[in-house]
N, C-alpha and C positions, 0 to 999 in steps of 0.2 A: 316640908311641907309650902303649900300656896300663901303668899301671903292676902290677906284678908283685900278687896281692894284695888290689886293689880290688875295688869291687863295678860289675859289670857290666851289671846292671837293677837298676832299680825299680819295682815297680807298685801304685803307690795306688788303695788301692778304694774306692769310696763303696758301702758295702753297701744289704742293704734285706730286709727281713723279711717280704715280700708274697708271699702261699700264690699267686697266680695266675703264670703262668707270664706271662705278656702284661705285667703289673707289676712281675713280676723284670727282663725285658729291656728296660722300659723305667728304671727306677730305679738300677739298678746299672748303675756305670758304675766303666771301669780308666783307668790314667793310666800309663804306659810309659814309660820311662825308659832308652834302648839305649847304651851306648857301644862302635861295635865296635873289634877289634882296630887301625884304624890310629887313633884317640882321635876319630873323628867321634861324635858325638851328634845321635841321634834321637828326639824325644818324638810320642807319638801320645793319642788320645785316645777312646775307645771305649766303646758299650752296645749291646746286641743277646743277651746271654747271661743264661741263666740260672743258679741258682747251683748245679746239676750242671755246667753246660758250662763254666763260670767254673773251678771247679774243676778241670777233666779239659784245661781251656788252660792254667790251671798247672802242671800234672805234665807238660805237655807242654813247656812256656817252659824247666824247669828243667833239662829233658834234655838242650837244646839250649844255656843259659846258667843252670851252674850254682851260678857264686856274683851270686846274685839275692835281695833281698829282697824281700817282699812285705808291704803295712802294709794290714790291716781295721780297720774304724771301727766293730767290736760289741765287748762288753764279753769277754774271755775265760772269765770264770768268774764267781762268786756268792761272796759275804762268807762266810771263813770259819766263821761257826757254823754255815751252813747246809750246807752242804759234807760238813761234817766231822763237825759235832755228829746232822745230823737223816741223811746218806746217808754214815757211815762210812769216807769216803776219805781221804785225805790227798794227793791233789796235785790240780790243773786237771784232765791228760789223763785222770785214773783218772774222774774228775768226767762230763768229757763222756761215758765209754763206758758210765756207768753212766746218764745222762740217754737215751742213743740206744738203749744194750741194750733198756733201760726202759722207754721211750716216754714219757718223763715232760714232754719238751719240747711235744711238739701236745697233751697231758692239759692240761698247768698252762694252755694258750694257750684251751682249748676254751672255747666263751660258757657254757656248763653246770659249768664246776670249780668246784668246793667250796671248793678252796683261797683265803682271802680277801685274802692276801699278793702275791697276782698281780695286781694294779690297774689301771684307769686305759680300761676299756673304756666308755665312756659310754653311758647307755642297758642294763646291763646288772647293775642293782641294786645289792649290795653293792660290784661291782667294779672302780663305776665313779669312786670317792673313794680319796683314798690313805688305808689302814688307820690305825687309833689304834696301834698298835708300831712305825708308823712315824713316828708324829707327834711334836712337841713335844720336849723331851728324848727321846725315842727315836727322833730320827731318822736319827741313825748306825749304829743297825742296817742299813737299809737298803743300806745304802754299803760297798762294800771301801777298804781304805785308800786305794789309788791314784785311786782316785775322790774321798777328802776334799786327797789331795795333791797329785795334778794337775791335776786337773776347776775344783776350787772355786779355785784359785789361778788359770786363765786369766779368773775371773769377779770376784772380788773384789779391789782395792786391798788393799795390805798392812795396811796401820791397819785397815779394816775389816774384816779378815777370820775374827777370832775373835767379834764381835758379831753376826756374819750372816751361818754358816755356816746355823743354825736357816731363816733368813729368805728364802735365794733355792731351796728345795728342789733341789739338785744332782740331777743324773741316775742314775735307778735301775736296775739290770737286773732288776729288779720290777716295776716299770713296764711295763706290753704295750700302753699303748693309750695318746692323745693328745696334746699339744705336747711334745718333744721324749724320747719312748719310745726305749727300747733295749732292751729286754726282749726282744720279739717277734725282732727279728733275732739277737740274740746266742742264743737259743734253738734258731731255725734255721742257724746259722754252727756250733755245737758240731761237729754231722758230717761239715761240711767240713774243720774244724780234723783231728779225728779223721781223717777219709782222707787227708790231708796228712801228718800225720803218718807214717800207714802206709808212705806212699810216699817216706820219708824226708826232707823236711822238719824244721829243726829248729824250733823253737817257743819263743819267749823268753817269759818267763824262764824258764819250765819245764826249760828245754834252755839252755844254752852255744851260743854262735853257732858256726857250723865252716864262714867262708866262704874260709878260704883252704888253699894245697897240694894237691895232687893229688885226695883225696877229699872237695873242697869240695860242701859241701850249704845248699841255699837253707834263708834264715831269714823265719820270720814274725812279724812281731810287731802287737799292739792299740796304734793310732793316734787319736786324739781330734782331729777336723778342724778343731774351733775353737780347740786349740795350732797350728797349724796356719796358720789366716789370720789369727788374729789378729779385731781388734774391726773387724767390715763386716757390712752387713747383707745376708746371704747372698741370702734370699727376695727382694730387689728386684732386678729386673734394670740398670739403674743406677748401682746402688752396686756390682753384682757389673761391670760395664764402669767405672768409673772406675775400681774397685781394679784393674785389671788394665792400664789406661791407666797407672798410677800403674808398674806392674812395670815397665811397656816403656820408662819413664824411667828408671829406676834400679835394673833386673836385668838384667845383661847376658844372662843364659839366659832370661829371656823374649823378650829380644829375636829370639833363633833359633827361637822357635815359631811354624808356619807359620798360616795364616790361618785354615784350617778348624778347626784348634784353640781358637782365641781365640775364633772366633764358635761353637765348642759351647760352651764354658766362659762365655761371655754369653749363652747364650737357656737354661739348663739351671741351677738350685743343687747336684744330683748331681753333674754334669759339673765344675763348677767345684769344689769340694771334693777330686775327684779329682783335678784338675790340681794345684791350688794344692799338695795334699798330697803328691802326688809329687814337684813341685818341690825344695820343701822337704826330703823325705827325703834326693834326689840330692843336695844341697847338701852334707847332711851325710851321706855314704852313708862316707865310709873310718872314722865312730865305728860302725858296724855288725860292722864288722869285731872289734872286741874292745868289745863292749856286755858291760856289767858285770852283774851279778845285781845287785836293788836290795836296800838292807839290812833293810827290812824283814820279821819274819820270816816272814809269811804269805805272802808272797809266790810260794809255791809252789804254794799250794794258790788264790790267788786272783785271782792275775794278776798283770800291770803296765803302765802307759801308757807307751807309748815316746813323751820330750817331746823338744824338738827341744833342750831345751839338754844333752843328754844326753851 
């Protein structure tokens, strides 16, 4: 039987900032791990929803199963200097509200936008290249504390970390185009976070988890798929297939997955990320019940990336 207080459902979502509905339905994938009252586990892997449809779907799932954890792979905020000093707000949720209410997101993403700090769009004048204020000794300004703590750790060996922080150009929420960009998906994800919060979802680390008891509420966390998958050429179909074959041999949880789920994960990088992230989160689901607030004092402004070792 299901133990009292454990998470009953985990949803890992590979997000997309695409503007068109067809692109969203093609690229937004959700893995859904569910344990029923009898202890039986099922895993689904789905696409076909827009961002608005995903939001409504999650709200419905939460009504059915409040003890649910949802992971999104986009940044939940910006560096503290941008949020606090330029926009005058003291928390991530206040920033989402300001961005949505004042229409900043689409303004920053527009091709003719004046703000040079939002960069990465090829062929759009100064917006294609990373600006000087985020380069050289100033590279840290484009990053949140969690980007340095979690994401650089995922890509650089311990011995090389200090020497190569500048050289690897870790992903920044200010990057809105080009390889590895995360800014567009994040800015178009803020309205979703705001809506879910209005519907009673807890959003870590801004809120403490409330996954147990009569008044249990679903929890949302920011995740980084590379921390979940480890080293694998996710864009290569054969590399994905080999990764999944190895998981089938080594991990009993994968042995229970349906052939259809495995086929979807082999065929699509987005589906692969959603499935692997869901399985990693499900394996560590008990840890979400008492997920601690990060020690970094900026976490309430910048957010924090959940990592498997938490």
